[in-house]
N, C-alpha and C positions, 0 to 999 in steps of 0.2 A: 509569433509564441514570446509569451510572459518565459522570460527564463532569468531563475536565480539571483538577487543583486536588485534584480530594474527597480528606478521609484518610476514607475509607471501612475496616471491619474486614471481612475475612479471612481467607478459611484459605490458607496457604502451605506451600511445600513444601521444609523445609531438609536439607542434605546429612544432620545429624544426626539429623531428627527424619522419618522412611517416612513418618510417621502428619498429615503437617504440624501445624500450629499457628495459631490463630487469633492476627493481630496489625495493628495500622492497619498502612492503608499507603497510599501520597497512588499517585492518577493518574495516570501518565505519559502515554494517550496521550489523541485526540481521541475526538470523538461517532461519527468518519465510522467511526474505528476498535471504537471499542465495539459501532456497530450491527451488526459482525461475529460479537458472542456472547464477545470475548473484554475483554479490555482489559492491556494492558501497566503494572505497579504496581513501586514502589521501598518496600519492610519498610523500617517504621519501628520502631527499638528502642532501646531500657535502654543497653546497648554498643557504643561507642564508639573509632575508629579511627582513623587517614588517609582512609578511605573509606567514612564515616560523618558527614553534614553537621548538622552542629546545629541544631534545630527546640527556636524559644520561644514563649513565648505573644505577642509581638510579629511571628513566623511565621506564627499561621496560629486561626483565631480556638474554638475548642473548645480544654478540659484536654487536655495528655497530661505524660506518670513524667518528673520531672525528670531534665534527664540523656538527656533525648529527641534521635535523628536519624534519617535520612533516611541507608537500606544504598544508596547509588549505585553498587556491586559485585553489589548483588544483584536486579536489574530481573526480572519476572517473569512470563510469559504464563499468565494466567486467566480459567480461565471465569467471565463473570457469574455465574452461577448460586452460587460459592463471595464472593462476597460479598452477606455478613450481613446491613451497615445503611452507614447514607453519618452518622460523627459531627462532619462539619468540614470545611473545608474552609482552602490556605495562602492565601497571603497575596502576590500575582502578582510580587513580589520575588522570593523567598523562591522559588518555580516558578523562574523566570530562573535562578536560583541556583544549581538544583540541576541545571536542565538544559544547566548549564558547565558545573559539576563530569563528570556522566557524557558531553559530546562532551571534556573531557581529557581523558576514562579511554580512549577509544576513540580518539586520532589521534595 
């Protein structure tokens, strides 16, 4: 089961790709929510802007492409079946910084 702060590879859908793309994502939701068969995720991308929180080697325990960032304006609810595998985990500090960015965006 996916756990909060996990970095997973999952099929996510974007407006420019109706077929979906395999992307690394950060699991935002807790295990109780995930037990429903779904997870809330923030996709990780290499193209950044003001809505993309940079994620570096010190922020997680896996290797991501240089210039990667978590899109806090692209949160998606996905079925757990779309998660292919886990590749790592974010550090607590990064997870809570990302949660703070999401909160700032919606307040």
